[in-house]
C-alpha positions as CSV (number, residue, x, y, z in Angstrom):
1,M,157.4,139.4,26.0
2,P,159.6,136.4,25.1
3,T,158.7,133.1,26.8
4,P,161.5,131.4,28.9
5,P,162.5,128.0,27.7
6,D,160.4,125.1,29.0
7,N,163.6,123.1,30.2
8,G,164.3,125.8,32.8
9,S,167.7,126.9,31.2
10,G,168.3,130.7,31.5
11,L,166.0,130.9,34.6
12,L,167.2,132.1,37.9
13,Q,166.5,129.3,40.2
14,F,165.6,129.8,43.8
15,D,164.3,127.7,46.8
16,M,162.2,130.7,47.7
17,F,161.4,133.8,45.8
18,V,159.9,136.8,47.6
19,I,157.9,139.5,45.8
20,G,158.3,142.8,47.7
21,T,161.0,144.1,50.1
22,G,158.7,145.6,52.8
23,P,158.9,144.3,56.4
24,A,157.0,141.0,55.6
25,G,159.2,140.3,52.5
26,Q,162.4,141.1,54.2
27,R,161.7,138.8,57.2
28,A,160.6,135.9,54.9
29,A,163.8,136.3,52.8
30,V,166.1,136.6,55.7
31,Q,164.6,133.7,57.5
32,A,164.8,131.4,54.5
33,A,168.4,132.6,53.8
34,K,169.3,131.7,57.4
35,L,168.2,128.2,56.8
36,G,170.7,127.8,54.0
37,K,168.2,128.2,51.1
38,R,168.8,130.0,47.8
39,V,166.7,133.1,48.1
40,G,165.7,135.9,45.7
41,I,163.6,139.0,46.3
42,C,162.3,141.6,43.9
43,E,161.2,145.3,44.3
44,R,159.2,147.3,41.8
45,R,160.4,150.7,43.4
46,D,163.7,152.3,42.6
47,V,164.8,151.5,46.3
48,V,164.1,148.7,48.7
49,G,161.8,148.8,51.8
50,G,158.4,148.8,50.3
51,V,155.6,151.2,51.5
52,C,156.9,150.9,55.1
53,I,160.2,152.7,54.3
54,N,159.2,154.9,51.3
55,T,155.8,156.4,52.0
56,G,154.2,154.6,55.1
57,T,155.4,153.6,58.5
58,I,158.9,155.1,58.7
59,P,158.1,158.4,57.0
60,S,154.9,159.0,59.0
61,K,156.4,158.2,62.4
62,T,159.5,160.3,61.7
63,F,157.2,163.1,60.5
64,R,155.3,162.8,63.8
65,E,158.5,162.8,65.8
66,A,159.7,165.9,64.0
67,V,156.4,167.7,64.7
68,L,156.5,166.8,68.4
69,Y,160.0,168.0,68.8
70,L,159.9,171.2,66.8
71,T,156.5,172.3,68.2
72,G,157.7,171.6,71.7
73,F,154.4,169.7,72.2
74,R,155.8,167.3,74.7
75,Q,156.9,170.2,77.0
76,R,153.7,172.2,76.9
77,G,152.3,170.5,80.0
78,I,155.2,172.3,81.9
79,Y,155.9,175.4,79.9
80,G,152.4,176.3,78.7
81,S,150.4,175.9,75.4
82,S,152.3,178.7,73.6
83,F,155.7,176.9,74.1
84,T,157.5,176.0,70.9
85,V,161.1,175.0,70.0
86,K,160.9,176.7,66.6
87,E,158.8,179.4,65.2
88,N,157.4,179.3,61.7
89,I,158.0,175.5,61.1
90,S,158.0,174.6,57.5
91,M,157.5,171.3,55.6
92,A,161.2,171.5,54.7
93,D,162.0,171.3,58.4
94,L,159.8,168.2,58.9
95,L,160.9,166.4,55.7
96,F,164.6,166.9,56.4
97,R,164.4,164.4,59.3
98,C,162.2,162.0,57.2
99,S,164.8,162.0,54.4
100,Y,167.6,161.3,56.8
101,V,165.8,158.3,58.4
102,I,164.6,156.8,55.2
103,E,168.2,156.9,53.7
104,R,169.5,155.2,56.8
105,E,166.9,152.5,56.8
106,I,167.4,151.8,53.1
107,D,171.1,151.3,53.7
108,V,170.3,148.9,56.6
109,I,168.0,146.8,54.4
110,K,170.5,146.6,51.5
111,H,173.2,145.6,53.9
112,Q,171.0,142.9,55.5
113,M,170.2,141.4,52.0
114,R,173.8,141.4,51.1
115,R,175.0,139.9,54.4
116,N,172.4,137.1,54.2
117,R,173.2,136.4,50.4
118,V,169.7,137.2,49.3
119,Q,169.7,138.0,45.6
120,V,167.9,141.3,45.0
121,V,166.2,141.4,41.5
122,D,165.2,144.9,40.2
123,G,161.6,145.0,38.8
124,E,157.9,144.2,39.0
125,A,157.0,140.5,39.1
126,R,154.2,138.7,37.3
127,F,153.3,135.1,37.3
128,L,153.8,133.0,34.2
129,D,152.6,129.8,36.0
130,P,152.6,128.7,39.6
131,H,156.4,128.3,39.8
132,R,157.6,130.7,37.2
133,L,157.7,134.5,37.2
134,A,158.8,137.3,34.9
135,V,160.4,140.3,36.7
136,T,160.6,143.4,34.4
137,G,162.8,146.4,35.6
138,R,165.0,149.1,34.2
139,Q,167.6,146.4,32.9
140,G,164.9,144.4,31.1
141,T,163.1,141.2,32.0
142,V,164.5,138.4,34.1
143,Y,162.9,135.1,34.5
144,V,162.6,133.2,37.8
145,Q,161.7,129.7,38.8
146,A,161.1,129.0,42.5
147,D,160.1,126.0,44.6
148,N,158.3,128.5,46.9
149,V,156.9,131.9,46.4
150,V,156.0,134.6,48.9
151,V,153.7,137.4,47.9
152,A,154.5,140.5,50.0
153,V,153.5,143.3,47.6
154,G,151.7,145.5,50.3
155,T,149.0,147.9,49.4
156,T,148.1,151.1,47.7
157,P,145.7,153.8,48.7
158,A,142.0,153.0,47.9
159,Q,140.6,155.3,45.2
160,P,137.2,156.6,46.3
161,S,134.6,157.3,43.6
162,G,133.7,161.0,43.1
163,F,137.2,162.5,43.6
164,E,140.8,162.0,42.6
165,A,144.1,163.1,44.1
166,D,145.8,166.0,42.3
167,G,148.8,165.9,44.5
168,N,148.3,169.5,45.7
169,T,144.9,170.3,47.0
170,V,143.5,166.7,47.2
171,I,145.9,164.1,48.3
172,D,146.0,160.5,49.5
173,S,148.2,159.4,52.4
174,D,151.1,158.6,50.1
175,G,151.1,162.3,49.1
176,I,152.0,163.8,52.5
177,L,155.6,163.7,51.8
178,G,155.1,165.8,48.6
179,L,153.5,168.8,50.4
180,S,155.3,172.1,50.0
181,E,153.5,173.9,52.8
182,I,151.7,173.1,56.0
183,P,148.1,173.7,55.5
184,R,146.2,176.1,57.8
185,T,143.0,174.0,57.4
186,M,142.7,170.3,56.5
187,T,139.8,167.9,55.9
188,I,140.5,164.2,56.4
189,V,138.1,161.7,54.9
190,G,138.4,158.4,56.7
191,A,139.3,157.9,60.3
192,G,141.0,154.6,60.2
193,V,144.5,154.3,61.8
194,V,146.3,156.3,59.0
195,G,143.7,159.0,58.9
196,I,143.5,159.5,62.6
197,E,147.3,159.5,63.0
198,Y,147.6,162.3,60.4
199,A,144.7,164.2,61.9
200,S,146.3,164.4,65.3
201,I,149.7,165.2,63.9
202,F,148.6,168.1,61.8
203,A,146.4,169.3,64.7
204,A,149.5,169.3,66.9
205,L,151.1,171.5,64.2
206,G,148.3,174.0,64.6
207,S,146.3,173.2,61.4
208,G,142.5,173.2,61.8
209,V,141.5,169.6,61.2
210,T,138.0,168.3,60.3
211,I,137.6,164.5,60.2
212,V,134.9,162.9,58.2
213,E,134.0,159.3,59.0
214,K,131.0,157.3,57.8
215,R,131.0,155.0,60.8
216,E,129.7,156.2,64.1
217,D,132.6,154.9,66.1
218,L,136.5,155.1,65.6
219,L,139.0,152.3,65.9
220,N,136.5,149.6,67.0
221,F,139.4,147.1,67.7
222,V,140.7,149.4,70.5
223,D,139.4,149.6,74.1
224,R,136.5,152.1,74.1
225,E,137.8,154.0,77.2
226,I,141.0,154.6,75.3
227,V,139.4,155.7,72.2
228,E,137.2,158.2,74.1
229,A,140.2,159.6,75.8
230,L,141.9,160.0,72.3
231,I,138.9,161.8,71.0
232,Y,138.8,164.1,74.0
233,H,142.5,165.0,73.6
234,M,142.1,165.5,69.9
235,R,139.1,167.9,70.5
236,N,141.4,169.8,72.8
237,L,143.6,170.2,69.6
238,D,140.7,171.8,68.0
239,C,139.9,168.7,65.8
240,I,136.3,168.6,64.6
241,F,134.7,165.2,64.2
242,R,131.9,164.6,61.6
243,L,131.0,160.9,62.4
244,G,128.3,159.1,60.5
245,E,128.8,161.4,57.6
246,E,129.9,160.6,54.0
247,V,131.4,162.8,51.3
248,E,129.3,163.0,48.3
249,E,131.4,165.4,46.1
250,V,134.8,167.1,46.2
251,R,135.6,170.2,44.2
252,S,139.0,171.6,44.0
253,S,140.7,174.7,42.9
254,P,144.4,176.1,43.6
255,G,144.6,176.4,47.4
256,Q,141.0,175.2,48.3
257,A,139.1,172.0,48.5
258,V,135.3,172.0,48.9
259,A,133.7,168.8,50.3
260,T,130.0,168.4,50.1
261,L,128.6,165.8,52.6
262,K,125.4,163.7,51.9
263,S,123.8,165.4,54.9
264,G,124.1,168.8,52.9
265,K,127.1,170.1,55.0
266,T,129.9,171.8,53.2
267,I,133.5,171.8,54.4
268,V,136.1,174.2,53.0
269,S,139.8,173.7,53.6
270,E,143.1,174.3,52.0
271,L,143.9,170.6,51.8
272,L,141.8,167.4,51.6
273,L,143.4,164.1,52.5
274,Y,141.5,161.0,51.8
275,S,142.3,158.0,53.8
276,T,139.5,155.6,53.1
277,G,141.5,152.4,53.4
278,R,144.1,150.6,51.1
279,V,143.9,147.8,48.6
280,G,146.3,145.0,47.8
281,A,148.9,145.8,45.2
282,T,148.1,142.6,43.3
283,A,146.8,144.0,40.0
284,A,150.1,143.5,38.2
285,L,150.8,140.0,39.4
286,D,148.6,138.1,36.9
287,L,147.3,135.9,39.7
288,P,145.2,133.7,37.4
289,A,148.4,132.4,35.8
290,A,149.4,131.1,39.2
291,G,145.9,129.6,39.9
292,L,145.0,132.4,42.4
293,S,142.5,135.3,42.7
294,A,142.2,138.2,45.0
295,N,139.1,139.6,46.5
296,E,137.4,143.0,45.8
297,R,140.0,144.7,47.9
298,G,142.9,143.1,46.2
299,R,143.6,140.9,49.2
300,L,144.7,137.2,49.2
301,A,143.1,134.7,51.5
302,V,145.5,132.5,53.5
303,D,145.5,129.8,56.1
304,E,147.1,129.8,59.6
305,H,150.5,129.2,57.9
306,Y,150.0,132.0,55.4
307,R,149.5,129.6,52.5
308,T,147.3,130.6,49.6
309,A,145.2,128.2,47.5
310,Q,148.5,127.1,46.0
311,P,150.3,125.4,48.9
312,H,153.8,126.6,47.8
313,I,152.6,130.2,47.3
314,Y,152.4,132.2,50.5
315,A,151.0,135.7,51.1
316,V,152.1,137.9,54.0
317,G,151.9,141.5,55.3
318,D,149.3,144.0,54.4
319,V,148.2,142.1,51.3
320,V,146.4,139.6,53.6
321,G,144.6,142.3,55.5
322,F,144.2,143.1,59.3
323,P,146.1,144.0,61.4
324,S,148.4,145.4,58.6
325,L,151.2,146.5,61.0
326,A,154.9,146.3,60.2
327,S,155.6,144.2,63.3
328,T,152.9,141.6,62.6
329,S,153.9,141.5,58.9
330,M,157.5,140.6,59.9
331,E,156.2,137.8,62.1
332,Q,154.0,136.5,59.2
333,G,157.0,136.5,56.8
334,R,159.0,134.5,59.4
335,I,156.1,132.0,59.9
336,A,155.8,131.5,56.0
337,A,159.5,130.8,55.6
338,C,159.6,128.4,58.4
339,H,156.5,126.5,57.3
340,A,157.8,126.4,53.6
341,F,160.9,124.5,54.7
342,G,159.4,122.3,57.5
343,I,160.9,124.2,60.4
344,E,158.9,124.2,63.6
345,Y,158.0,127.7,65.0
346,N,156.2,129.2,68.0
347,S,154.1,132.3,67.6
348,S,151.4,133.9,69.7
349,P,149.0,136.0,67.6
350,D,146.9,136.7,70.7
351,H,149.8,138.5,72.1
352,F,150.8,140.7,69.2
353,P,150.9,144.3,70.3
354,Y,149.2,147.1,68.4
355,G,150.7,150.7,68.2
356,I,148.9,153.6,66.9
357,Y,151.0,156.7,66.5
358,T,148.4,159.4,67.2
359,V,149.0,162.4,69.5
360,P,148.9,161.2,72.2
361,E,150.0,157.7,71.0
362,L,148.0,154.4,71.8
363,S,149.1,150.9,72.3
364,M,147.5,147.7,73.5
365,V,147.9,143.9,73.8
366,G,145.5,141.2,74.8
367,K,141.7,141.5,75.4
368,T,139.6,144.7,75.5
369,E,136.8,145.3,78.0
370,Q,134.2,144.8,75.3
371,E,135.7,141.5,74.3
372,L,135.8,140.2,77.9
373,T,132.2,141.4,78.5
374,A,130.9,139.7,75.3
375,A,132.7,136.5,76.5
376,A,131.2,136.7,80.0
377,V,134.7,136.7,81.5
378,P,134.8,138.1,85.1
379,Y,137.4,140.8,85.2
380,E,138.5,143.8,87.1
381,V,140.3,147.0,86.0
382,G,143.4,148.7,87.5
383,L,144.2,152.2,86.3
384,A,147.3,154.4,86.6
385,R,147.4,158.0,85.4
386,Y,150.6,159.6,84.3
387,R,149.8,162.6,86.4
388,E,150.1,160.4,89.5
389,I,153.5,159.1,88.4
390,A,156.8,161.1,88.9
391,R,158.0,160.4,85.5
392,G,154.8,161.6,83.9
393,N,155.1,164.9,85.7
394,I,158.9,165.1,84.7
395,L,157.8,164.6,81.0
396,G,154.9,167.0,81.3
397,D,152.4,164.5,80.2
398,D,149.3,164.9,82.3
399,T,147.1,163.1,79.8
400,G,148.5,159.5,79.8
401,M,146.9,156.5,81.3
402,L,147.7,152.8,81.7
403,K,144.9,150.4,82.1
404,L,145.3,146.7,83.2
405,L,142.6,144.0,83.0
406,F,142.8,141.0,85.3
407,H,140.7,137.9,85.7
408,R,138.9,138.2,89.0
409,E,139.3,134.5,89.9
410,T,142.6,133.4,88.4
411,R,144.0,136.9,88.8
412,R,145.8,136.5,85.4
413,L,146.6,139.5,83.3
414,L,144.1,139.7,80.3
415,G,144.8,142.9,78.6
416,V,147.0,146.1,78.6
417,H,145.8,149.4,77.2
418,I,147.8,152.6,77.2
419,I,147.4,156.2,75.9
420,G,150.2,158.7,76.5
421,A,153.9,159.2,76.0
422,E,156.0,156.1,75.2
423,A,152.8,153.9,75.0
424,T,154.3,151.7,72.3
425,E,157.3,151.0,74.3
426,L,155.6,150.6,77.7
427,V,153.2,148.0,76.4
428,H,156.0,145.3,76.0
429,I,156.3,144.8,79.7
430,G,152.6,143.8,79.7
431,Q,153.1,141.7,76.6
432,A,155.9,139.6,78.4
433,V,153.7,139.1,81.5
434,L,150.8,138.0,79.2
435,A,152.9,135.5,77.3
436,F,154.1,133.9,80.6
437,E,150.5,133.9,82.0
438,G,151.5,136.3,84.8
439,T,149.1,137.4,87.5
440,L,148.2,140.5,89.5
441,E,150.9,139.5,92.1
442,Y,153.7,139.8,89.7
443,F,153.1,143.6,89.4
444,V,152.3,144.0,93.1
445,N,155.5,142.3,94.2
446,T,157.9,143.7,91.5
447,V,160.2,146.7,92.0
448,F,160.3,149.1,88.9
449,N,162.9,151.7,88.4
450,Y,161.9,155.1,89.9
451,P,161.0,157.6,88.3
452,T,159.9,155.6,85.2
453,L,156.6,155.2,83.3
454,A,157.1,151.5,84.1
455,E,155.9,152.3,87.6
456,C,152.4,152.7,86.1
457,Y,152.2,148.9,86.1
458,K,152.6,148.7,89.9
459,V,150.1,151.6,90.6
460,A,147.5,150.0,88.2
461,A,148.0,146.6,89.8
462,L,147.6,148.1,93.3
463,D,144.4,149.8,92.1
464,C,143.1,146.5,91.0
465,Y,144.3,144.8,94.1
466,N,142.3,147.3,96.3
467,K,139.1,146.2,94.4
468,I,139.4,142.4,94.5
469,G,141.6,141.9,97.6
470,P,144.4,139.4,98.3
471,P,144.4,135.9,97.0
472,P,142.3,133.4,99.0
473,G,144.0,132.5,102.3
474,E,146.4,135.5,102.3
475,T,146.2,138.8,104.0
476,L,148.6,141.5,102.6
477,A,148.8,145.2,103.2
478,H,149.8,147.5,100.3
């Protein structure tokens, strides 16, 4: 590869250059551009959007929505478990909706970059030194010099030892969109967020799903009661859980995958999906040239402003690890851009919501019961079940539940945990109240539209009110 001139001539010059066009990279680039800076961004794929648009968040959530619609799953609480909108659902039916949404989202991102005058550079970037990069794409190599660099390269599926994806019988999570048929039986290795989402989605389609997870518990950052409810509902979908088990060997042949566990069990299925985590896509960056190094998972360590060991190089999004959500990644990109140019910002990581698009879906914000118990915080619980709410009965969702945690003494809201329809939308009411340090009385005294799922907040608050009583010096009847 030719070396760019030392005097900087022939280089593309930027105040900030962003590597990766996923949610984190997009937000960093747009924020910097809105500050009047010269901004460039590069993408190694043929289209913008990163994993989020092409193989991750958007396709998987659209796939889920198509499954719930075509199977009539949401209506089965009213019309019975045999109800379906379409008989003989095919992968083509499901992927049609995915393709439509992906194309629309790509157009939105392209328009956003153009509107904000962010220069998109085609190709894969690698560092030449801490301020210079080479970006190699279909049109050759372009050289870039930037005062600030944001690494937002995302992740790729981890490759477990002992078996490899063949794209047909054994796949990773990026291979879902390449399936030609819906498997009748399926083994999922790894019950993290991605694995458990796909397990519940394919179970809702009618596939016989077996989940193998080496840990004894699932989703350990989620409230235990909510996780227990999820497992219960997934078992009702005929999911089989093999917890505390590890896969020793996988043998595949056309139409069949045989997984042998270390305990001696054998699981035979038409398809095996391994979802054993993801690693940072940093291998091609030549990080040592920039004075950086990644850990064994390909992740970059950052400070509270998302600076790496090089103060002018930031890392945001999945490449820095947990929580690896599109929403939090966007905020990380915004914070990095603001800090790089000395702009004050306000952000509340303690109030970031989490959404898990299982069937049924989960969402949470704030503290869990286990966290409050470990910290010896006195709290009380208020519950509302969808079957007690008119809107829940209209929707046919008799499994949903909203759970509020309040401080027994200050009466402040501490956490919101939801399982059921529209959980990821409903959580934002609680998020706002948390941010403004609202109390039990806010929900008790607020009128919510009827019939709505938002009414759950009032019912849950009244449930808690009945346990801890009115504030000192007050007598109220509810």
